[in-house]
N, C-alpha and C positions, 0 to 999 in steps of 0.2 A: 503495499500497500504504500509506504512511503518512497520507495522507488518511483511512483505511476508518478508519487506528488512532486517532485525535482525534477522527473524527466518534462512535465507538462510543463514547471517554471522557465525549464532550460528551452523549450523551446519556446516559450512567448518572449523570451527574451535574444533569442535566435531570429524572430520574427520584428521585434525593436530596431534589435539595430541593422537590421538588413533594410528596414524602413526609412529609417534616420539617413543611413548612407543613399539611397536612393531622394529622398525629398535635399541631401544636400547637393547631391550633383545637378538635379534639377535646378537646384539656385544656381549654383556657379554658373551654368549655362545662360541661364539667365541677365547676369549680371554683363557677359561679356554679348549680349544680342539688346541689348541695354545702351552699350557700348556702340557698339556697328549701324544702331540705329541711328543714334544721334549724329555719325558720320553723315549716314543715308543720308541725312533731310541736307548736308551740305552740298552732295554730290545731286539731288532733285532742285536743287536751288541753281545750280550750277547749270544744269542743262536746259529747266525754262525758266530763265531770265532771271536776274534780281538787282537787288542793288547794294551797294558797298554798303550799308547798316548794317540790313539786314545777315546779308553774308558773314561779316566780321560779328555781329552774335552770335551769328549758329554757330561758328567757328570759337566763342569762348565758351559758346557752349557742351561743345565737343570734348573742348580742351579739357573743360569741370568735369565732365563723364569721365576721362580717363585717369585725370586726378584722383577721383572718388575708385574707380578701378584699384590702382597704383598701393592706393593704400588699405585695400581689401587682399592685398596678394604681400604686405609691405612682411607680418608675421611669415610669409614661407621664404621670402627673402631673406629676412635677415636670418631664417634659421640655416638656409644653405639648403632648402629642401627643393627651389628650383633653377634646376641647372641651366648651363647657353644653352641646349641643344632642347631643353624641358618643354612640350607645347604650348606653354604657360606663357614663356620666356619669347620665343619665336612669334608670340602670336602677339604678347605688347609690343615686339621691335616693329611687326610689321605695321599696326596700330598711329604709333610714334613715325616712323617712316612717310602713313599717312598724310597727317594732321601735320608733321615737318612740311609736306607739298603742299599742300589747304592754307597754311603759314607763309610760305612765299610765294603764293600766287596773291595773296590779299596784298603783302609787301611791293608785290609788280604790278594789282591794280593801283595801289594808293600814286605810286610813283606816278602814274598813265595818268589817272588823274588831275596830278599834281601839275604836271607840265602840258595835258587838256587847257588847263585852266592858269594858267601862267599869263607874261606879258609877252613873251613868244609866240605865240599860238602857231602862224604860220610854221616860224622853224623846229620846232619843239612835235610837230606831228608826226614827221618820221619816229620820232624817238620815241614819242607814246606807244608807235606800231610795234617798236621792237618791244617795248612793258607787255603793251599786251600780246602779242604770239608768245613773250614767256608765262606771262598769268596761262596760257591756254596751255599749255606743254608742261607746268602743273598740276590744274588740271586731272590730265591724261597721266602723269604719273599716278597722281596718287589717286585715282582711277582703278588703276593697277596694282597697286599697295593695300588700296578697301578690298580687293579679289583676294588675296594672296592672305590676308586677314579672316574672310569667311573662310575659306579651305582651311585656316588655322586652328578656328574655333571647332572647325568638325573635331579636331584631332581630343579637345581636351574636355569631354564627353565622357 
């Protein structure tokens, strides 16, 4: 009788541990999805047309989301549980590179705007086009890095 009792308790504990592990995996996947969603908003705005202020706001939101994500992984980083080739580290590098490209596009866009509105408008038109091209190249690079982040996110689960 006592043996049946202990066996039942062991089964219940095993079920609880399994449930917690599955729930933790689902929650972990949600953090990555939330981060990717914030970056996806930037991508959507670059495809449909946006203004500089809205773009800057979306980029700041995505940077904030990334910083929150990094803090959530801080314990693992401090305990060296995340190695350089670990899926989480690779995901973080891809997201950082993506956000870096979007930030570079922002700098190019801002510079282009300053040139276009400057006193030397006619002379600066060619230079402004160079910055516009740089901005578009940065967006394209960011899209490739975002695609990589999506692929790496699948490995985290």
